[in-house]
C-alpha positions in Angstrom: -117.6 -52.7 -39.8 -115.0 -50.9 -41.8 -115.8 -48.5 -44.7 -114.6 -50.1 -47.9 -113.3 -46.9 -49.4 -111.7 -45.2 -46.4 -110.8 -48.2 -44.3 -112.1 -46.3 -41.2 -114.5 -48.0 -38.9 -118.2 -46.9 -39.3 -119.6 -45.9 -35.8 -122.2 -48.4 -34.6 -125.2 -46.0 -34.6 -124.5 -45.1 -38.3 -124.3 -48.6 -39.7 -127.2 -49.8 -41.8 -127.8 -52.6 -39.3 -128.6 -50.0 -36.6 -130.8 -47.9 -38.9 -134.2 -49.6 -38.2 -133.8 -49.8 -34.4 -132.5 -46.2 -34.2 -135.5 -45.0 -36.2 -138.1 -46.4 -33.7 -137.9 -43.5 -31.3 -137.5 -41.0 -34.2 -140.6 -42.3 -35.9 -142.5 -42.2 -32.6 -141.6 -38.6 -32.3 -142.5 -37.8 -35.9 -145.9 -39.4 -35.5 -146.7 -37.9 -32.1 -150.3 -36.6 -32.1 -150.9 -33.0 -31.4 -147.2 -32.0 -31.4 -146.4 -28.3 -31.1 -144.5 -26.6 -33.9 -141.3 -26.7 -31.8 -141.7 -30.4 -31.2 -142.3 -31.0 -34.9 -139.3 -29.0 -35.9 -137.1 -30.9 -33.4 -138.1 -34.4 -34.6 -137.8 -33.4 -38.3 -134.4 -31.9 -37.6 -133.3 -35.1 -35.7 -134.6 -37.3 -38.5 -132.8 -35.4 -41.2 -129.6 -35.2 -39.2 -129.6 -38.9 -38.5 -130.3 -39.8 -42.1 -127.5 -37.4 -43.2 -125.1 -39.0 -40.8 -125.9 -42.5 -41.9 -125.6 -41.5 -45.5 -122.3 -39.7 -44.9 -120.8 -42.6 -42.9 -121.8 -45.0 -45.7 -120.9 -42.7 -48.6 -119.0 -43.5 -51.8 -115.7 -41.9 -50.5 -114.0 -42.3 -53.9 -115.7 -39.2 -55.1 -115.6 -36.6 -52.3 -118.0 -33.7 -52.1 -116.8 -30.3 -51.0 -117.9 -29.4 -47.4 -119.9 -26.4 -48.7 -122.0 -28.7 -51.0 -122.6 -31.1 -48.0 -123.7 -28.2 -45.8 -126.1 -26.9 -48.4 -127.6 -30.4 -49.0 -128.0 -30.8 -45.2 -129.6 -27.4 -44.9 -132.0 -28.1 -47.8 -132.9 -31.5 -46.2 -133.7 -30.0 -42.8 -135.4 -26.9 -44.2 -137.6 -28.8 -46.6 -138.6 -31.4 -44.0 -139.4 -28.8 -41.4 -141.3 -26.6 -43.9 -143.4 -29.4 -45.3 -144.2 -30.8 -41.8 -145.3 -27.4 -40.5 -147.1 -26.5 -43.7 -149.1 -29.7 -43.9 -149.8 -29.6 -40.2 -151.4 -26.2 -40.6 -153.3 -27.4 -43.7 -154.6 -30.4 -41.8 -155.8 -28.3 -38.9 -157.6 -26.0 -41.4 -159.2 -28.9 -43.3 -160.0 -30.7 -40.0 -162.2 -27.8 -38.9 -164.2 -28.0 -42.2 -166.4 -30.8 -41.1 -166.5 -33.2 -38.1 -166.1 -36.2 -40.4 -162.9 -34.8 -42.0 -161.6 -33.8 -38.6 -161.9 -37.3 -37.3 -160.0 -38.7 -40.3 -157.3 -36.0 -40.1 -156.7 -36.4 -36.4 
């Protein structure tokens, strides 16, 4: 598949036809029960990086963004996904200890 604006070929892993199959292992990692903070950060980083790469390869190239703006958007995506995942994980562990019934649902 060739990008309509640039005329460059879109690498196979970053084509939309590969998006769902490529996300199977990523989603498995994101949903892994009892993951450590490092594991959670790794899978969140991988997910945000893959999504960014797919979006970049399929971008509207007729209106280019400066590299600094792309880098700040990428950093915001990775930082927010990691922060939310770690924060909600800590919150769920705290709530899960409140009562056995809540703990069963949260786990």
